[in-house]
C-alpha positions as CSV (number, residue, x, y, z in Angstrom):
1,M,-87.5,75.1,144.7
2,T,-90.8,76.8,144.1
3,D,-94.3,76.2,145.6
4,D,-97.7,77.8,145.6
5,T,-96.4,80.8,147.4
6,T,-93.8,81.6,144.8
7,P,-94.6,84.7,142.8
8,H,-95.9,83.9,139.3
9,S,-93.1,85.9,137.7
10,Y,-90.5,83.6,139.3
11,R,-92.0,80.3,138.2
12,L,-90.5,78.4,135.3
13,A,-92.7,79.1,132.4
14,A,-93.0,75.4,131.4
15,L,-94.2,74.5,134.9
16,D,-96.5,77.4,135.5
17,Q,-100.0,76.1,134.8
18,D,-101.7,79.4,135.3
19,F,-99.4,80.8,132.5
20,I,-99.8,77.9,130.2
21,L,-103.6,78.0,130.5
22,S,-103.7,81.8,130.0
23,D,-105.4,83.4,127.0
24,S,-102.1,84.6,125.5
25,M,-100.8,81.0,125.4
26,R,-103.6,79.6,123.3
27,G,-101.3,79.3,120.3
28,V,-98.8,77.2,122.4
29,R,-101.7,75.0,123.5
30,F,-102.6,74.4,119.9
31,L,-99.0,73.4,119.2
32,L,-99.0,71.0,122.1
33,E,-102.3,69.4,120.9
34,Y,-100.7,68.9,117.5
35,A,-97.3,67.6,118.8
36,K,-98.4,65.1,121.5
37,P,-100.6,62.8,119.3
38,E,-98.2,63.3,116.4
39,E,-95.3,61.9,118.4
40,E,-97.2,58.8,119.5
41,L,-98.6,58.1,116.0
42,R,-95.1,58.3,114.6
43,R,-93.9,56.0,117.3
44,W,-96.5,53.5,116.2
45,R,-95.4,54.0,112.5
46,I,-99.0,54.8,111.5
47,R,-98.8,56.1,108.0
48,S,-102.4,56.3,107.0
49,T,-105.9,55.8,108.4
50,L,-109.5,55.0,107.5
51,V,-111.6,57.6,109.3
52,V,-115.1,56.5,110.4
53,F,-117.7,59.1,111.5
54,G,-121.2,58.6,112.7
55,S,-123.6,59.2,115.5
56,A,-122.6,58.7,119.1
57,R,-126.3,58.0,119.9
58,V,-126.4,54.8,117.9
59,R,-126.7,51.8,120.2
60,E,-126.1,48.1,119.7
61,N,-129.6,47.3,121.1
62,G,-131.2,50.6,120.2
63,P,-134.5,51.3,118.4
64,G,-135.2,51.1,114.7
65,R,-132.2,50.7,112.4
66,Q,-129.7,51.4,115.1
67,P,-128.6,47.8,115.7
68,F,-128.1,47.3,112.0
69,I,-126.0,50.5,111.7
70,Y,-123.9,49.5,114.7
71,E,-123.3,46.0,113.4
72,Q,-122.3,47.2,109.9
73,A,-119.8,49.7,111.4
74,R,-118.4,46.9,113.6
75,A,-118.2,44.6,110.6
76,F,-116.4,47.3,108.6
77,G,-113.9,47.8,111.4
78,R,-113.1,44.1,111.2
79,L,-112.8,43.7,107.5
80,A,-111.0,46.9,106.9
81,S,-108.4,46.1,109.5
82,Q,-107.9,42.6,108.0
83,R,-107.6,43.8,104.4
84,G,-106.2,47.3,104.6
85,G,-102.9,46.8,106.3
86,A,-103.4,47.7,109.9
87,L,-102.5,44.1,110.9
88,D,-99.4,44.1,108.7
89,V,-96.2,46.0,108.9
90,A,-95.3,47.3,105.5
91,E,-91.9,48.0,104.1
92,G,-90.2,50.5,106.4
93,G,-92.2,49.3,109.4
94,Y,-95.4,51.3,108.6
95,R,-99.0,50.5,109.3
96,D,-101.6,51.6,106.8
97,N,-105.4,52.2,106.8
98,V,-105.7,52.0,110.6
99,I,-109.3,52.6,111.8
100,A,-109.6,56.1,113.3
101,T,-112.7,57.5,115.0
102,G,-113.7,60.2,117.4
103,G,-113.2,57.7,120.2
104,G,-116.7,57.9,121.7
105,P,-119.7,55.6,121.8
106,G,-122.2,54.7,119.1
107,V,-120.8,54.3,115.5
108,M,-117.3,55.2,116.8
109,E,-117.3,52.4,119.3
110,A,-118.6,49.9,116.8
111,A,-115.8,50.6,114.3
112,N,-113.1,50.5,117.0
113,R,-114.7,47.3,118.3
114,G,-114.4,45.6,115.0
115,A,-110.7,46.4,114.8
116,Y,-110.2,45.2,118.4
117,E,-111.9,41.9,117.6
118,V,-109.2,41.1,115.0
119,A,-106.4,42.3,117.3
120,A,-105.7,45.4,115.1
121,P,-104.7,48.8,116.5
122,S,-107.2,51.6,116.2
123,I,-107.2,55.2,117.1
124,G,-109.6,57.3,119.2
125,F,-109.4,61.1,118.9
126,N,-111.5,62.1,121.9
127,I,-112.7,65.6,122.7
128,T,-113.4,67.2,126.1
129,L,-117.0,68.2,126.3
130,P,-119.3,69.8,128.9
131,H,-120.7,66.4,129.6
132,E,-117.5,64.4,129.6
133,Q,-117.1,62.0,126.7
134,V,-115.6,58.8,128.0
135,P,-113.4,56.9,125.5
136,N,-114.9,53.6,124.3
137,P,-113.2,50.5,125.6
138,Y,-112.0,49.3,122.2
139,T,-109.5,51.9,121.1
140,T,-105.8,51.0,121.6
141,P,-104.8,52.7,124.9
142,Q,-101.6,54.2,123.5
143,L,-103.6,55.6,120.6
144,T,-106.4,57.1,122.6
145,F,-106.0,60.9,122.6
146,R,-107.8,63.7,124.3
147,F,-108.3,67.1,122.7
148,H,-109.6,70.5,123.9
149,Y,-109.7,72.1,120.5
150,F,-112.1,70.8,117.8
151,A,-109.9,72.4,115.2
152,M,-106.8,70.4,116.2
153,R,-108.8,67.2,116.5
154,K,-110.1,67.7,113.0
155,M,-106.6,68.2,111.7
156,H,-105.4,64.9,113.1
157,L,-108.5,63.1,111.8
158,A,-107.8,64.6,108.3
159,M,-104.1,64.6,107.9
160,R,-103.5,60.8,107.5
161,A,-106.9,59.8,106.1
162,N,-106.8,57.5,103.1
163,A,-110.6,57.5,103.0
164,L,-113.6,58.7,104.9
165,V,-116.6,56.5,105.8
166,V,-119.6,58.3,107.1
167,F,-122.5,56.5,108.9
168,P,-125.8,58.2,109.7
169,G,-125.3,61.0,112.2
170,G,-126.3,64.5,113.3
171,F,-124.7,67.9,113.5
172,G,-121.2,66.6,114.5
173,T,-121.2,64.1,111.7
174,L,-122.3,66.7,109.2
175,D,-119.7,69.1,110.4
176,E,-116.9,66.5,110.0
177,L,-118.2,65.4,106.6
178,F,-118.4,68.8,105.1
179,E,-115.0,69.8,106.7
180,I,-113.3,67.0,104.8
181,L,-115.2,67.6,101.6
182,N,-114.3,71.3,101.7
183,L,-110.6,70.5,102.3
184,Q,-110.6,68.2,99.3
185,I,-112.5,70.6,97.0
186,T,-110.2,73.5,97.8
187,G,-107.0,71.4,97.4
188,K,-106.1,71.7,101.1
189,A,-106.3,67.9,101.4
190,P,-105.5,65.2,98.8
191,A,-108.4,63.5,97.1
192,A,-109.6,60.4,99.0
193,A,-112.7,58.3,98.7
194,V,-115.7,59.4,100.7
195,V,-118.3,56.7,101.2
196,L,-121.7,57.5,102.8
197,F,-123.4,54.5,104.5
198,D,-127.2,54.2,104.0
199,E,-127.9,56.1,100.8
200,A,-131.6,56.6,101.6
201,Y,-130.6,58.4,104.8
202,W,-128.1,60.7,103.3
203,R,-130.3,61.6,100.3
204,S,-133.1,62.5,102.7
205,V,-130.9,64.6,105.0
206,V,-128.9,66.4,102.3
207,N,-130.6,67.5,99.0
208,F,-127.5,67.1,96.8
209,Q,-129.5,67.8,93.7
210,A,-130.8,71.1,95.0
211,L,-127.2,72.2,95.7
212,I,-126.3,71.4,92.1
213,D,-129.5,73.1,90.7
214,E,-128.8,76.3,92.6
215,G,-125.2,76.4,91.3
216,M,-123.7,76.0,94.8
217,V,-121.7,72.9,94.0
218,S,-120.8,71.2,90.8
219,A,-122.3,67.9,89.6
220,A,-118.8,66.5,89.5
221,E,-118.2,67.3,93.1
222,V,-121.4,65.5,94.1
223,A,-120.6,62.6,91.8
224,S,-117.4,62.0,93.7
225,L,-119.4,60.8,96.7
226,R,-120.0,57.1,96.9
227,F,-122.8,55.2,98.7
228,A,-123.0,51.9,100.4
229,D,-125.5,49.9,102.4
230,T,-123.4,47.1,103.9
231,A,-119.9,46.8,105.3
232,E,-118.8,44.7,102.4
233,D,-120.1,47.3,99.9
234,I,-118.2,50.0,101.8
235,W,-115.0,48.1,101.1
236,T,-115.9,47.6,97.5
237,Q,-116.6,51.3,97.0
238,L,-113.3,52.3,98.7
239,V,-111.3,50.0,96.5
240,E,-113.1,51.2,93.4
241,G,-112.5,54.7,94.5
242,G,-108.8,54.2,94.6
243,L,-108.0,53.3,98.2
244,K,-104.3,53.0,98.6
245,L,-103.4,49.5,99.8
246,P,-99.9,48.5,100.9
247,A,-97.9,46.3,98.6
248,R,-98.1,42.6,99.6
């Protein structure tokens, strides 16, 4: 038996929180944040996801276009879950194209809510922040995860993604978008459709043509991006972009 008076050196390493949380064990904590969600995702036989990014600040009854953005993210969560395979168990017992978000409020909540409304599972990859992010109530409880490291959270968002749907957002959304684009361009992630919702917003926020004109990206790389202005249009763009659908 050991207790709080037991010398650190005598505590079992796996039970010594001071040791596990020490600077030298950061690599081990990375491994744990990879392994724990991976184990649960495999238990649920989730083979692929549709990743939805967007602002946590969007509200269902917010100002301006926020209600429209929220409703379209919610509608997309519904229709993608119904058509993509999340409700069906494919050959081998797998689920495909399960909605996956950062698990917070705003656009993330809306997409998870749409899946919830058709009784489909959906994933929330939450992150611990200085001002605690509370998981939205629509993610499947057993698929609601909590990360400390952004890097490991990004890895889990990317590694099963069949497609990426990006709604209007700020720095965090831009970070996630360009992370995925860079992984694809450099061959670190397989090609997958990327659809940006609200073309006018994205073309005002990112001057894609300037990037081409300055030789920073190629025209072909920009041309791979697709735009949509409704939930139904998102789905059309995903299918035309080669979204992998389970055999019926």
